[in-house]
C-alpha positions in Angstrom: 10.4 45.3 75.2 8.6 48.5 74.6 7.1 50.3 77.5 3.9 52.4 77.5 4.1 56.2 77.8 2.9 56.2 81.4 5.7 53.8 82.4 8.3 55.9 80.6 7.0 59.1 82.2 7.4 57.5 85.7 10.9 56.3 84.9 12.0 59.6 83.5 10.6 61.5 86.4 12.5 59.3 88.8 15.7 59.7 86.8 15.4 63.5 86.8 14.7 63.5 90.5 17.8 61.5 91.1 20.0 63.7 88.8 18.7 66.9 90.5 18.5 65.5 94.0 14.8 66.2 94.3 12.3 64.6 96.6 10.4 61.7 95.2 7.2 62.9 93.5 8.7 66.4 92.7 8.7 65.7 89.0 5.4 65.1 87.2 4.6 64.2 83.6 3.6 67.8 82.9 6.8 69.2 84.5 8.6 71.5 82.1 12.2 70.5 81.6 13.5 74.1 81.5 12.0 74.9 84.9 13.5 71.9 86.7 17.0 73.3 86.7 18.7 70.8 84.3 22.0 72.3 83.3 23.7 71.1 80.1 25.8 68.4 81.8 22.9 66.9 83.6 20.8 67.1 80.5 23.4 65.0 78.6 23.5 62.6 81.6 19.7 62.3 81.3 19.9 61.6 77.5 22.5 58.9 78.1 20.4 57.3 80.8 17.3 57.4 78.5 19.3 55.7 75.7 20.5 53.0 78.0 17.2 52.4 79.8 15.0 52.3 76.7 17.4 51.2 74.0 16.8 54.2 71.8 19.2 56.7 70.2 17.6 60.1 70.6 20.1 62.0 68.4 20.0 59.5 65.6 16.3 59.1 66.0 15.9 62.8 65.0 14.4 64.0 68.3 12.7 67.4 67.8 13.0 70.4 70.0 9.3 70.2 70.9 10.0 66.8 72.5 12.3 68.4 75.0 9.6 70.6 76.5 8.2 68.4 79.3 8.5 65.0 80.8 5.4 64.0 78.9 6.6 65.2 75.5 10.0 63.5 76.0 8.3 60.3 77.1 6.2 60.3 73.9 9.3 60.8 71.8 11.0 57.9 73.6 7.9 55.7 73.1 7.8 56.4 69.4 11.4 55.4 69.0 11.1 52.1 70.8 11.0 48.9 68.9 7.9 46.8 69.5 
């Protein structure tokens, strides 16, 4: 079942907070991914979590670099790859 962008943003924010041991609410939709401190290992973990949670394959789906800028842009990319 496809989720709307706002639901995806909330879930991604929580996932990032967990991965980085941040306080709840520390990550917002407009948070830039590069400023959150995601190293390459945690970034891969985030991608795997996204693929499992939303049933999408980001790499096969042709995710673009622009989608990796913020929580909001990543959420939009995930939403566009979900099956209705």
